[in-house]
C-alpha positions in Angstrom: 26.8 -63.7 -36.1 30.5 -63.3 -34.4 33.8 -64.5 -35.9 37.4 -65.7 -33.8 38.1 -61.9 -36.0 35.5 -60.7 -33.3 38.1 -61.4 -29.9 41.3 -59.7 -29.4 43.4 -63.4 -28.4 46.4 -61.3 -28.0 45.6 -58.8 -25.7 43.6 -61.4 -23.7 46.8 -64.0 -23.4 48.9 -61.1 -23.1 47.0 -60.4 -19.8 46.2 -63.4 -18.6 49.8 -64.7 -19.1 51.3 -62.1 -17.2 49.2 -61.9 -15.1 51.9 -63.3 -12.5 54.1 -60.2 -13.3 52.2 -57.9 -12.3 51.4 -59.6 -9.1 55.4 -60.1 -7.8 55.1 -56.7 -8.9 53.8 -55.1 -6.7 55.0 -57.9 -4.0 58.9 -56.4 -4.8 57.6 -52.9 -4.1 55.6 -54.4 -1.3 59.2 -56.0 0.1 61.8 -53.3 -0.2 59.4 -50.8 1.3 59.1 -48.7 -1.7 54.8 -47.7 -0.9 56.4 -47.1 3.2 59.1 -44.6 2.2 57.2 -42.8 0.0 54.8 -42.0 2.3 56.9 -41.4 5.1 58.9 -38.7 2.7 57.2 -35.1 2.1 57.4 -35.1 -1.2 57.9 -37.3 -5.0 61.2 -39.0 -4.6 63.5 -39.5 -7.9 64.5 -43.7 -8.5 68.1 -42.8 -7.8 66.9 -41.0 -4.0 64.8 -44.5 -3.5 67.4 -47.1 -4.3 70.0 -45.0 -2.4 67.7 -45.3 1.0 65.9 -49.0 -0.2 69.7 -50.4 -0.9 69.2 -51.4 -4.1 70.5 -50.9 -7.1 69.4 -47.5 -9.3 68.6 -49.0 -12.6 66.4 -51.8 -11.5 64.9 -49.6 -8.6 64.1 -47.3 -11.9 62.6 -50.4 -13.4 60.6 -51.6 -11.2 59.2 -47.6 -10.3 58.2 -47.5 -13.8 56.1 -50.8 -14.3 53.9 -49.4 -10.3 53.0 -46.0 -12.4 51.8 -48.6 -15.3 50.1 -50.9 -12.7 48.9 -46.9 -11.2 50.1 -48.2 -7.9 52.3 -44.7 -8.0 52.3 -41.5 -9.4 55.3 -39.8 -11.4 56.2 -36.1 -12.4 58.4 -35.0 -14.7 61.2 -32.6 -14.0 64.4 -30.9 -15.3 66.1 -32.6 -12.7 64.3 -36.7 -14.1 61.6 -38.6 -12.9 60.3 -38.2 -9.7 57.5 -40.5 -7.9 54.8 -40.9 -5.4 52.3 -42.7 -3.8 48.7 -42.8 -5.6 45.7 -42.5 -3.0 45.6 -46.8 -3.6 48.6 -47.5 -2.4 49.0 -45.4 1.0 45.7 -46.7 1.4 46.5 -51.0 0.8 49.9 -51.1 0.4 51.9 -49.1 3.4 51.9 -51.1 6.9 51.0 -48.2 9.0 47.4 -47.9 7.3 44.3 -49.3 9.4 43.5 -51.4 6.3 47.0 -52.2 4.8 47.3 -55.3 2.8 51.0 -55.7 3.1 50.9 -58.6 5.2 48.2 -60.2 3.7 51.0 -59.1 0.1 53.5 -61.0 1.7 51.7 -64.7 2.8 50.6 -64.4 -1.0 54.2 -63.5 -2.5 56.5 -66.7 0.3 53.8 -68.9 0.7 50.7 -69.0 -1.5 52.3 -68.7 -4.7 54.6 -71.4 -3.6 51.8 -74.7 -3.7 50.7 -72.8 -7.1 53.5 -74.0 -8.5 52.2 -77.0 -8.2 48.6 -76.4 -9.3 49.3 -78.3 -12.0 50.6 -81.9 -9.4 47.5 -80.6 -7.8 44.7 -80.8 -10.1 46.3 -84.7 -11.0 46.3 -85.8 -7.3 43.5 -83.6 -5.9 45.3 -82.9 -3.0 47.5 -80.1 -1.6 51.4 -79.3 -2.6 52.6 -78.7 1.2 54.5 -81.8 0.7 55.8 -80.7 -2.3 56.1 -77.1 -1.9 57.4 -77.1 1.4 58.8 -80.6 2.9 55.8 -81.0 5.5 53.3 -83.8 6.1 49.9 -82.2 4.9 47.9 -85.5 7.1 47.3 -82.6 10.2 46.6 -79.6 7.8 46.6 -76.7 10.4 50.3 -78.4 11.4 51.5 -77.7 8.2 49.5 -74.4 7.3 51.3 -73.0 11.2 54.6 -74.7 10.4 56.0 -72.5 12.2 55.9 -69.6 14.7 56.9 -67.4 11.8 55.0 -68.9 9.7 52.0 -68.6 11.7 51.6 -64.9 12.5 52.4 -64.3 9.0 48.8 -66.2 8.1 47.4 -63.9 11.3 48.5 -60.7 10.1 47.2 -61.5 6.5 43.8 -62.7 7.8 43.2 -59.6 9.7 44.3 -57.6 6.9 41.5 -59.2 5.3 38.9 -58.5 7.8 40.2 -54.5 8.1 38.0 -54.2 4.3 35.2 -57.2 4.9 34.9 -58.2 9.0 32.2 -54.8 9.4 30.1 -55.6 6.0 29.4 -59.5 7.0 28.8 -58.9 11.2 26.3 -55.9 9.1 24.6 -58.2 7.2 22.5 -59.3 9.5 20.8 -58.4 12.6 22.7 -60.3 15.5 21.7 -57.9 17.9 19.5 -61.1 19.9 23.1 -62.5 20.3 24.8 -62.5 22.7 27.0 -64.7 23.7 29.2 -65.5 20.5 31.6 -68.2 20.0 34.0 -67.5 16.8 34.9 -70.9 16.4 39.1 -70.7 14.5 39.0 -66.5 15.4 42.3 -67.1 14.9 43.9 -62.8 15.8 40.4 -61.1 16.1 40.4 -59.4 13.5 35.9 -60.2 13.6 35.6 -60.1 16.9 36.3 -56.5 17.2 34.4 -55.6 14.1 31.4 -57.5 16.3 31.9 -56.0 19.8 32.1 -52.7 17.6 28.8 -53.2 16.0 27.0 -55.3 18.5 28.8 -53.3 22.0 25.8 -55.9 24.0 27.6 -58.9 22.7 30.7 -60.7 23.9 32.8 -62.4 21.6 35.1 -66.6 22.5 37.3 -66.7 20.5 37.8 -70.3 19.6 41.2 -71.7 18.3 44.0 -74.1 19.1 46.5 -73.1 21.4 49.0 -71.2 20.0 47.0 -69.3 17.7 45.5 -68.1 21.0 49.0 -67.8 23.2 49.9 -65.2 20.0 46.5 -63.6 19.7 46.4 -62.2 22.8 50.2 -60.9 22.5 50.5 -59.5 19.8 46.4 -58.6 18.4 44.0 -58.2 21.3 44.8 -55.7 23.9 44.1 -57.3 27.7 42.2 -54.5 28.6 39.8 -55.7 26.0 36.5 -57.9 28.7 34.3 -58.6 26.1 36.7 -60.8 23.6 37.8 -63.7 25.8 39.6 -67.1 24.6 39.1 -70.8 24.7 42.3 -73.1 23.7 41.2 -75.8 21.8 40.8 -77.9 18.6 36.8 -77.4 17.8 37.2 -81.2 16.2 38.0 -82.8 19.0 36.9 -81.1 21.6 33.5 -79.7 23.2 31.9 -76.7 22.4 30.2 -74.7 24.8 27.0 -73.3 25.1 26.5 -69.8 22.9 24.2 -67.7 21.2 25.7 -68.1 18.2 28.9 -69.1 16.4 30.6 -67.8 13.3 32.2 -69.8 11.0 34.4 -67.5 8.9 36.9 -68.8 6.5 36.2 -72.2 7.9 34.4 -74.3 6.1 35.8 -74.1 2.8 39.1 -75.5 4.9 37.2 -79.0 4.6 35.8 -81.8 3.0 31.6 -81.5 3.2 32.2 -84.7 4.9 33.9 -83.2 8.1 31.8 -79.2 7.7 28.9 -82.0 8.4 30.8 -83.6 11.8 31.1 -79.2 12.1 28.2 -78.7 11.9 26.3 -81.0 13.5 28.2 -80.5 16.3 27.7 -76.4 16.8 24.1 -77.3 16.5 23.7 -80.1 19.4 25.6 -77.5 21.6 24.0 -74.1 20.7 20.9 -72.6 22.5 17.6 -73.0 21.2 17.1 -70.0 18.9 20.4 -69.8 18.5 22.4 -70.3 15.1 25.2 -70.3 13.4 27.1 -67.0 10.4 29.1 -68.9 7.8 31.4 -66.1 6.2 32.1 -67.3 2.7 33.0 -65.8 -0.9 30.4 -67.1 -2.4 30.2 -69.1 -6.2 27.4 -68.4 -9.0 24.9 -71.3 -8.6 25.4 -71.5 -12.3 29.4 -72.0 -12.7 29.8 -68.2 -13.9 32.1 -67.0 -11.4 33.2 -64.7 -9.5 36.0 -65.3 -11.2 37.4 -64.1 -7.8 35.6 -67.1 -6.1 37.0 -69.8 -9.1 40.3 -68.8 -7.7 40.1 -69.1 -4.6 38.2 -72.5 -5.1 41.7 -73.6 -6.8 43.8 -71.9 -3.4 41.6 -74.6 -2.0 43.0 -77.2 -3.5 46.9 -76.0 -3.7 46.4 -75.1 0.0 43.5 -76.9 2.1 41.4 -79.9 1.7 38.1 -78.2 0.9 36.8 -75.8 -1.8 34.2 -72.3 -2.6 30.6 -73.5 -2.6 27.1 -72.2 -4.3 24.5 -71.0 -2.0 22.7 -73.5 -1.4 25.9 -76.1 -1.7 26.1 -74.2 2.2 22.3 -74.6 2.6 22.3 -77.9 2.6 25.2 -78.6 4.7 23.2 -76.5 6.9 20.5 -78.4 6.9 21.7 -81.5 7.0 23.3 -80.8 10.1 19.6 -79.1 11.9 19.4 -75.9 10.9 16.6 -73.6 10.0 15.6 -70.2 8.3 18.8 -70.4 6.2 19.6 -66.1 4.9 21.8 -65.8 2.7 23.3 -62.1 2.0 25.2 -61.2 -0.8 27.7 -58.1 0.5 28.8 -56.6 -2.6 32.6 -57.4 -1.1 34.7 -61.0 -1.5 33.1 -62.3 1.3 29.0 -62.7 1.9 27.0 -64.3 4.6 25.0 -67.6 5.8 23.0 -67.9 9.1 20.9 -70.8 9.4 19.2 -71.0 12.8 18.2 -73.3 15.5 
């Protein structure tokens, strides 16, 4: 029989209390360019050299570097002249700007935007609404008007989303054999990271990114090269404007933004537009049916509270929405990564 003595409460509380500090250390090292500098250097550098090149105080940089060593984001080598720091494999792969799998932009979006909304989590729980008005002084009646409240903010979001698909995109696109679907619409396809994965895996397919006009304009200018003929664009608001006929519609991280009634509205509209035998692919992070986790998904659901209008859902909740909209043969595939896939057919 267990007792409270079996639980290491101080250690558990220490980890939970300091989660914010851990994140800020990583965010700060990224923002200052620590990992980029060490990637470009010919060898390990002293804290004084790093501080001088990055324009920071010597004492502050030394403590930041030591904390990064403790978090296993940096390695350290002690020489007669002192400590010399180097990147770890993890930081080279995910925390440097030049890596194909860089999460730099995603981390900066968390640091500069998401964390400001989370400051008002208590208020969000009390009133059940996102916190753009308190965090940024903007109305959240138009969700994406608040989310894309400036071009700079929109571009940060677009870079961050592409960073996610650089890690998870191939897995969700490969979760089912989609080769039979050659005409594909990626609704809310944003910067095109998932569309790129789709045409790479299914070279006979074409993908149309359907998104707001200002998103499409930036995607064309910054993210999708003009010579890529298999990716095209459709400007509009898919809640208000017509949805063209296609073989497959991808909704990646879309439904979790919205309440059930809005999800039903969109899915019914897609079902009506879809070709017979066509399908819809949902890409979402899925909650366990028994409410035990995963903790990452539970945290994302809290983020939907402070940032959007929706929530994360279980497979059965998504299946219920799809069935009510008229879709059948619903299949769920867990990828083992952050995002999973659900396929429904007309």
